[in-house]
C-alpha positions in Angstrom: 14.1 19.1 -6.0 15.0 22.2 -8.0 14.2 25.7 -6.6 11.1 25.9 -9.1 9.8 22.7 -8.2 10.1 23.5 -4.6 8.1 26.8 -5.2 5.0 24.9 -7.2 4.7 22.5 -3.7 4.4 25.7 -1.7 2.1 28.0 -4.3 -1.1 28.3 -2.8 -4.0 26.9 -4.9 -6.3 29.2 -3.5 -3.7 31.9 -4.6 -4.2 31.1 -7.9 -7.3 29.9 -8.5 -8.9 33.6 -8.5 -6.3 33.8 -11.4 -8.0 30.9 -13.2 -11.3 32.3 -12.8 -9.9 35.3 -14.3 -8.5 34.2 -17.1 -11.3 31.9 -18.3 -14.1 34.9 -17.3 -12.2 37.0 -19.9 -13.2 34.6 -22.7 -16.6 34.0 -21.8 -16.0 31.2 -20.0 -17.9 30.9 -16.2 -16.2 30.2 -12.6 -19.0 27.1 -12.6 -16.8 25.7 -16.0 -13.5 26.4 -13.9 -15.0 24.7 -11.0 -16.2 21.8 -13.5 -12.7 21.4 -14.7 -10.9 21.3 -11.5 -13.5 18.5 -10.4 -12.8 16.8 -13.2 -9.0 16.0 -12.7 -9.2 15.7 -9.2 -12.1 13.9 -8.1 -13.1 16.7 -5.4 -16.9 17.8 -5.2 -17.6 21.4 -5.1 -17.6 21.6 -1.4 -14.6 19.1 -1.2 -12.7 22.3 -3.8 -14.3 24.8 -1.5 -12.6 23.4 1.5 -9.6 23.4 0.1 -10.0 27.2 -1.2 -10.7 28.4 2.7 -7.9 25.9 3.7 -5.2 27.8 1.9 -4.0 24.5 1.0 -0.5 24.6 -1.4 -0.4 22.4 -4.6 1.4 19.8 -2.7 -1.6 19.3 -0.3 -4.4 19.9 -2.9 -3.3 17.1 -4.7 -1.9 14.9 -2.2 -5.7 15.6 -0.4 -7.2 14.6 -4.4 -10.2 11.8 -4.1 -9.1 10.4 -7.5 -7.2 11.7 -10.4 -9.4 11.5 -13.4 -8.1 8.1 -15.1 -8.5 9.9 -18.9 -5.9 12.6 -17.1 -2.6 10.7 -19.0 -4.7 12.1 -22.3 -3.8 15.5 -21.3 -0.9 16.3 -24.0 0.6 19.3 -25.4 3.2 22.3 -24.1 2.1 24.7 -21.1 4.8 27.0 -19.9 7.3 25.6 -22.5 6.7 21.9 -21.0 5.5 19.1 -22.4 2.5 17.9 -20.3 3.2 14.6 -20.9 6.9 14.3 -20.2 7.0 16.2 -16.5 8.7 13.4 -14.2 7.5 15.0 -10.7 4.1 14.0 -10.3 3.2 17.2 -8.3 4.3 19.4 -11.1 2.9 17.4 -13.5 -0.8 17.7 -12.1 -0.4 20.9 -11.8 0.5 21.8 -15.9 -1.9 19.4 -16.1 -4.6 21.9 -14.4 -2.7 24.7 -16.3 -3.7 23.3 -19.4 -7.3 22.3 -18.9 -7.8 25.8 -17.9 -5.7 27.1 -21.1 -8.0 24.9 -22.9 -11.1 26.7 -21.6 -10.2 29.8 -21.9 -9.2 29.1 -26.4 -12.9 28.7 -26.5 -12.7 24.6 -26.4 -15.9 22.1 -25.8 -16.1 20.6 -22.5 -16.5 17.3 -23.7 -13.6 17.6 -25.7 -11.4 19.6 -22.3 -12.9 16.6 -20.1 -11.0 14.0 -22.9 -14.8 12.1 -23.1 
């Protein structure tokens, strides 16, 4: 495992979560929309999501404990942080980048049904 991959695994989801909200709110979106996107991807309900934040889970645990990755997650494509999300081989890193991509789309003003691949 490379250092950057290991760093992503150990990064605190609770530490990154406020940045997701800030990014979305700067563009006129809401915390509720951020939560909707995260719950759609991971299968967490609002209480489960809050428990992950309260327990300061890292990304590895956050995704390992997720009830179910959305079956449409594979429809998330494009470039984030210089990488094509569909080509990322490490499963945890790919899920983190899926989430980054969804938050990015939210901040760019995409309609929720497009973000949620409906």
